[in-house]
C-alpha positions as CSV (number, residue, x, y, z in Angstrom):
1,M,32.5,-20.2,-8.9
2,R,34.7,-20.9,-6.0
3,T,38.5,-20.9,-6.5
4,L,40.7,-22.5,-3.8
5,I,43.9,-20.6,-3.3
6,C,46.5,-22.6,-1.4
7,G,49.5,-20.5,-0.4
8,S,51.0,-18.2,2.2
9,I,49.5,-15.4,4.2
10,A,52.3,-13.1,5.4
11,Y,53.3,-9.7,6.6
12,D,55.9,-7.7,4.7
13,N,58.0,-5.5,6.9
14,I,59.8,-3.0,4.6
15,M,62.5,-0.7,5.8
16,V,64.5,1.9,3.9
17,F,68.1,2.5,4.7
18,P,68.8,6.1,3.5
19,D,72.4,5.3,2.3
20,H,74.2,2.7,0.3
21,F,75.0,-0.8,1.7
22,K,78.4,-0.7,-0.1
23,N,79.5,2.3,2.1
24,H,79.1,0.2,5.2
25,I,80.3,-3.3,4.2
26,L,84.0,-3.8,4.1
27,P,84.9,-6.4,1.5
28,E,88.0,-7.6,3.4
29,K,85.8,-8.2,6.5
30,I,83.0,-10.1,4.8
31,H,83.9,-13.3,6.6
32,V,83.3,-11.6,10.0
33,L,80.3,-9.5,8.9
34,N,78.7,-7.5,11.7
35,V,76.7,-4.6,10.6
36,A,73.6,-2.6,11.7
37,F,71.6,-0.3,9.5
38,L,69.5,2.5,11.0
39,V,66.2,2.5,9.2
40,P,64.1,5.6,10.0
41,E,61.4,4.6,7.5
42,M,59.4,1.4,8.0
43,R,56.1,0.1,6.9
44,R,54.2,-3.1,7.3
45,E,52.2,-4.4,4.4
46,F,49.7,-7.3,4.1
47,G,51.1,-9.9,1.8
48,G,51.7,-13.5,1.1
49,C,50.6,-15.2,-2.2
50,A,47.3,-16.5,-1.0
51,G,46.4,-13.1,0.5
52,N,47.5,-11.2,-2.6
53,I,45.8,-13.5,-5.1
54,A,42.5,-13.6,-3.1
55,Y,42.5,-9.8,-2.8
56,N,42.8,-9.3,-6.5
57,L,40.4,-12.1,-7.5
58,N,37.8,-10.6,-5.1
59,M,38.3,-7.3,-6.8
60,L,37.5,-8.9,-10.1
61,G,34.3,-10.4,-8.7
62,G,35.6,-13.9,-8.3
63,E,34.9,-16.2,-5.4
64,P,38.3,-16.8,-3.8
65,V,38.6,-19.3,-0.9
66,M,42.0,-19.1,0.9
67,M,43.6,-22.2,2.3
68,A,46.5,-21.0,4.5
69,T,47.9,-20.9,8.0
70,I,48.4,-18.0,10.4
71,G,50.1,-17.4,13.7
72,D,49.2,-15.7,17.0
73,D,49.8,-12.2,15.5
74,H,47.0,-12.7,12.9
75,T,44.4,-10.3,14.4
76,P,45.1,-7.3,12.0
77,Y,45.1,-9.5,9.0
78,S,42.0,-11.4,10.0
79,A,40.2,-8.2,10.6
80,R,41.2,-7.1,7.1
81,F,39.8,-10.3,5.6
82,E,36.5,-9.7,7.4
83,Q,36.4,-6.2,6.1
84,L,37.0,-7.3,2.6
85,G,34.3,-10.1,2.9
86,L,36.9,-12.9,2.3
87,T,36.0,-16.2,3.8
88,Q,38.4,-17.5,6.4
89,Q,36.8,-20.9,6.7
90,H,40.1,-22.6,5.7
91,V,42.5,-20.2,7.2
92,R,43.9,-22.1,10.2
93,H,45.4,-20.5,13.3
94,I,48.6,-22.3,14.5
95,A,49.1,-21.6,18.2
96,D,52.6,-20.5,19.4
97,T,53.8,-19.4,16.0
98,F,54.1,-16.1,14.1
99,T,52.4,-15.5,10.8
100,A,54.9,-15.8,8.0
101,Q,56.7,-12.6,7.4
102,A,59.5,-11.0,5.4
103,F,61.9,-8.4,6.7
104,I,63.2,-6.4,3.8
105,T,65.8,-3.6,4.0
106,T,66.3,-1.6,0.9
107,D,69.1,0.9,0.2
108,L,69.2,3.9,-2.1
109,D,70.5,1.7,-5.0
110,D,67.4,-0.5,-4.5
111,N,69.6,-3.3,-3.3
112,Q,67.8,-5.5,-0.8
113,I,68.6,-7.6,2.2
114,T,65.7,-9.9,3.1
115,A,65.1,-12.3,5.9
116,F,62.0,-14.5,5.7
117,H,60.5,-16.3,8.7
118,P,58.0,-19.0,7.5
119,G,56.4,-19.4,11.0
120,A,52.9,-20.9,10.6
121,M,53.4,-21.5,6.9
122,N,55.4,-24.6,7.9
123,F,52.2,-26.2,9.1
124,S,50.2,-25.7,5.9
125,H,50.0,-29.5,5.5
126,L,47.5,-29.5,8.4
127,N,45.0,-28.0,5.9
128,S,43.3,-30.4,3.5
129,V,41.6,-29.9,0.2
130,K,39.3,-32.7,1.2
131,D,37.7,-30.4,3.8
132,T,36.4,-28.0,1.1
133,N,33.3,-28.3,-1.2
134,N,32.1,-26.8,-4.5
135,I,35.6,-25.9,-5.7
136,R,35.7,-25.3,-9.4
137,L,39.5,-24.5,-9.7
138,G,42.6,-24.4,-7.5
139,I,46.0,-22.9,-7.4
140,I,49.1,-24.1,-5.5
141,A,51.2,-21.0,-4.8
142,P,54.3,-20.8,-2.6
143,D,53.6,-22.3,0.8
144,G,55.1,-24.9,3.2
145,R,56.9,-27.7,1.4
146,D,54.8,-30.5,2.7
147,G,51.6,-28.6,2.3
148,M,52.3,-28.0,-1.4
149,I,53.0,-31.6,-2.1
150,Q,49.9,-32.7,-0.2
151,H,47.5,-30.3,-1.7
152,A,48.7,-31.2,-5.3
153,R,48.0,-34.8,-4.5
154,E,44.6,-34.0,-3.1
155,F,43.6,-31.8,-6.0
156,H,44.5,-34.5,-8.4
157,E,42.7,-37.2,-6.4
158,A,39.6,-35.1,-6.2
159,G,39.7,-34.3,-10.0
160,I,39.8,-30.6,-9.3
161,P,41.9,-28.7,-12.0
162,F,44.6,-26.6,-10.6
163,V,47.4,-24.2,-11.4
164,F,50.9,-25.1,-10.2
165,D,52.7,-21.8,-9.3
166,P,55.9,-22.7,-7.5
167,G,57.3,-19.2,-7.3
168,Q,60.0,-18.6,-4.7
169,G,59.2,-22.1,-3.4
170,L,60.7,-23.7,-6.6
171,P,64.2,-24.3,-5.1
172,M,62.8,-26.5,-2.4
173,Y,62.1,-29.3,-5.0
174,N,64.3,-31.5,-7.2
175,G,63.6,-32.3,-10.8
176,E,61.6,-35.5,-10.0
177,E,59.4,-33.7,-7.5
178,L,58.7,-30.8,-9.9
179,L,57.8,-33.2,-12.7
180,D,55.4,-34.9,-10.3
181,F,53.7,-31.5,-9.6
182,I,53.5,-30.9,-13.4
183,D,52.1,-34.3,-14.1
184,K,49.2,-33.6,-11.7
185,A,48.6,-30.0,-12.6
186,D,46.4,-28.7,-15.4
187,Y,48.2,-25.4,-15.7
188,I,51.7,-24.1,-14.9
189,A,52.6,-20.5,-14.1
190,V,56.1,-19.2,-13.7
191,N,58.1,-16.0,-14.4
192,D,61.0,-16.2,-16.8
193,Y,63.6,-16.8,-14.2
194,E,61.6,-19.6,-12.7
195,G,60.9,-21.0,-16.1
196,Q,64.7,-21.3,-16.7
197,M,65.1,-23.0,-13.3
198,L,62.3,-25.4,-14.1
199,Q,64.0,-26.4,-17.3
200,D,67.4,-26.8,-15.6
201,R,66.0,-29.0,-12.8
202,T,63.6,-31.2,-14.8
203,G,65.8,-31.5,-18.0
204,H,62.8,-30.6,-20.1
205,N,62.5,-27.6,-22.4
206,L,59.5,-25.2,-22.3
207,E,57.8,-26.9,-25.3
208,S,58.1,-30.3,-23.6
209,L,56.8,-28.9,-20.3
210,A,53.9,-27.1,-22.1
211,N,52.8,-30.4,-23.6
212,K,52.3,-31.9,-20.1
213,A,49.6,-29.3,-19.3
214,K,46.7,-27.5,-20.8
215,A,48.7,-24.3,-20.6
216,L,52.1,-23.0,-19.6
217,I,52.1,-19.4,-18.6
218,I,55.4,-17.4,-18.4
219,T,55.4,-13.8,-17.2
220,L,58.2,-11.6,-18.6
221,G,57.8,-8.4,-16.5
222,A,57.9,-5.3,-18.8
223,Q,58.0,-7.6,-21.8
224,G,54.5,-9.0,-21.1
225,S,53.9,-12.7,-21.0
226,I,53.7,-15.8,-23.1
227,I,51.1,-18.6,-23.0
228,Y,51.7,-22.0,-24.5
229,A,48.4,-23.7,-25.1
230,S,46.9,-26.2,-27.6
231,G,50.2,-26.2,-29.5
232,K,50.2,-22.4,-29.9
233,K,52.5,-19.7,-28.5
234,I,50.4,-16.7,-27.6
235,E,52.2,-13.5,-26.9
236,I,50.5,-11.1,-24.4
237,P,51.6,-7.5,-24.4
238,C,52.5,-5.6,-21.3
239,V,49.9,-3.0,-20.3
240,K,51.6,0.3,-19.7
241,P,51.1,1.4,-16.1
242,K,50.2,4.9,-15.1
243,Q,53.4,4.9,-13.0
244,I,55.9,2.3,-11.8
245,V,56.1,2.4,-8.0
246,D,56.5,-1.1,-6.6
247,P,56.6,-4.5,-8.4
248,T,55.8,-6.4,-5.2
249,G,52.7,-8.6,-5.7
250,C,52.5,-8.0,-9.5
251,G,52.8,-11.7,-10.2
252,D,50.0,-12.5,-7.8
253,A,47.8,-9.8,-9.4
254,Y,48.5,-11.4,-12.8
255,R,47.5,-14.8,-11.4
256,A,44.2,-13.5,-10.2
257,G,43.4,-12.5,-13.8
258,L,44.6,-15.9,-14.9
259,L,42.3,-17.7,-12.5
260,Y,39.4,-15.5,-13.4
261,G,39.9,-16.2,-17.0
262,I,40.1,-20.0,-16.6
263,V,37.1,-20.3,-14.3
264,N,35.0,-18.2,-16.6
265,N,36.1,-20.0,-19.8
266,L,37.7,-17.0,-21.4
267,D,40.1,-17.6,-24.3
268,W,43.8,-17.5,-23.6
269,Q,44.4,-14.1,-25.3
270,I,41.8,-12.4,-23.1
271,T,42.9,-14.2,-20.0
272,G,46.5,-13.2,-20.5
273,Q,45.5,-9.6,-21.2
274,L,43.4,-9.5,-18.0
275,G,46.4,-10.8,-16.1
276,S,48.6,-8.2,-17.7
277,L,46.2,-5.4,-16.8
278,M,45.9,-6.5,-13.2
279,G,49.7,-6.4,-12.9
280,A,49.8,-2.9,-14.4
281,L,47.2,-1.7,-11.9
282,K,49.1,-3.1,-9.0
283,I,52.5,-1.8,-9.9
284,A,51.3,1.8,-9.6
285,Q,50.9,1.4,-5.8
286,R,53.2,0.3,-2.9
287,G,52.6,-3.1,-1.4
288,G,50.6,-6.0,-2.7
289,Q,47.1,-5.0,-1.6
290,N,46.8,-1.2,-1.7
291,H,45.4,-0.8,-5.2
292,Q,41.6,-0.5,-5.2
293,F,39.4,-0.6,-8.3
294,S,35.8,-1.4,-9.0
295,R,34.8,-3.9,-11.7
296,D,33.6,-1.0,-13.9
297,E,37.0,0.7,-13.5
298,I,38.8,-2.5,-14.4
299,D,36.5,-2.9,-17.4
300,Q,37.2,0.6,-18.6
301,Y,41.0,0.2,-18.2
302,Y,40.7,-3.0,-20.2
303,F,38.8,-1.2,-22.9
304,E,41.4,1.6,-23.1
305,S,44.2,-1.0,-23.3
306,F,42.6,-3.5,-25.7
307,G,39.6,-1.9,-27.4
308,T,37.0,-4.4,-26.0
309,R,35.2,-5.0,-22.8
310,I,36.0,-7.8,-20.3
311,F,32.8,-7.9,-18.2
């Protein structure tokens, strides 16, 4: 059952500064800041919400279809998609652009300085949901502003249920625009910080927002997650990871479990637990797409965590 994933494809360039930013930034000179950090350690990871969600959903045995835009530097990522067997039918190359990418510098206190270049992502509106077929479910993850608005409208007009997952794109929209997304969506997925921002911008509390959709899902990091559905508040426990290495992409891994559960008509308790498990499996590896598990392994981990089988 094909799931259309509208969102970003990006490279994450991660650099480690082997010192503390505070030792090199003079507070009295903050208004004329001019600093350079030597970063001996650097790695490039495959990322972006569409890429991460598709990677995890594919691992679960789902049928992810990415709808995204990439730049002239896409060759390594495109080769990876081909290797993974992920369709690129609706991944559009935008000439004379870079693929979206983040440049993240982390110091020894885990402080981060991040620069994000949207590049080809700004042209996501050139893709259309109307060009797809046999889509059972969709998700709108962070992407270009115009593309997110357009794809929500197209999902709604086509009668395709979808998850609204604004993520880091939430600040781009005012309260009226966010309510328009929510009115069109069947499901809403946010983390606790985004959930508070959603309430502040729309003027609606969580219970009110939950009543506008089939389900409102709020992830709480180490505290698990909460799903509001059918007038109930379902508390999902956090799965204890084998180790905590890198939270990057954990939300996307959770959403893959969410999508799998919805499209396969699993109940919300099981769906949330699968999402929680996927996040725990991811956090034990660096980057958003370096964890590798078979369906049998995921099934075994689910059994160890919850006492039942998922597949």
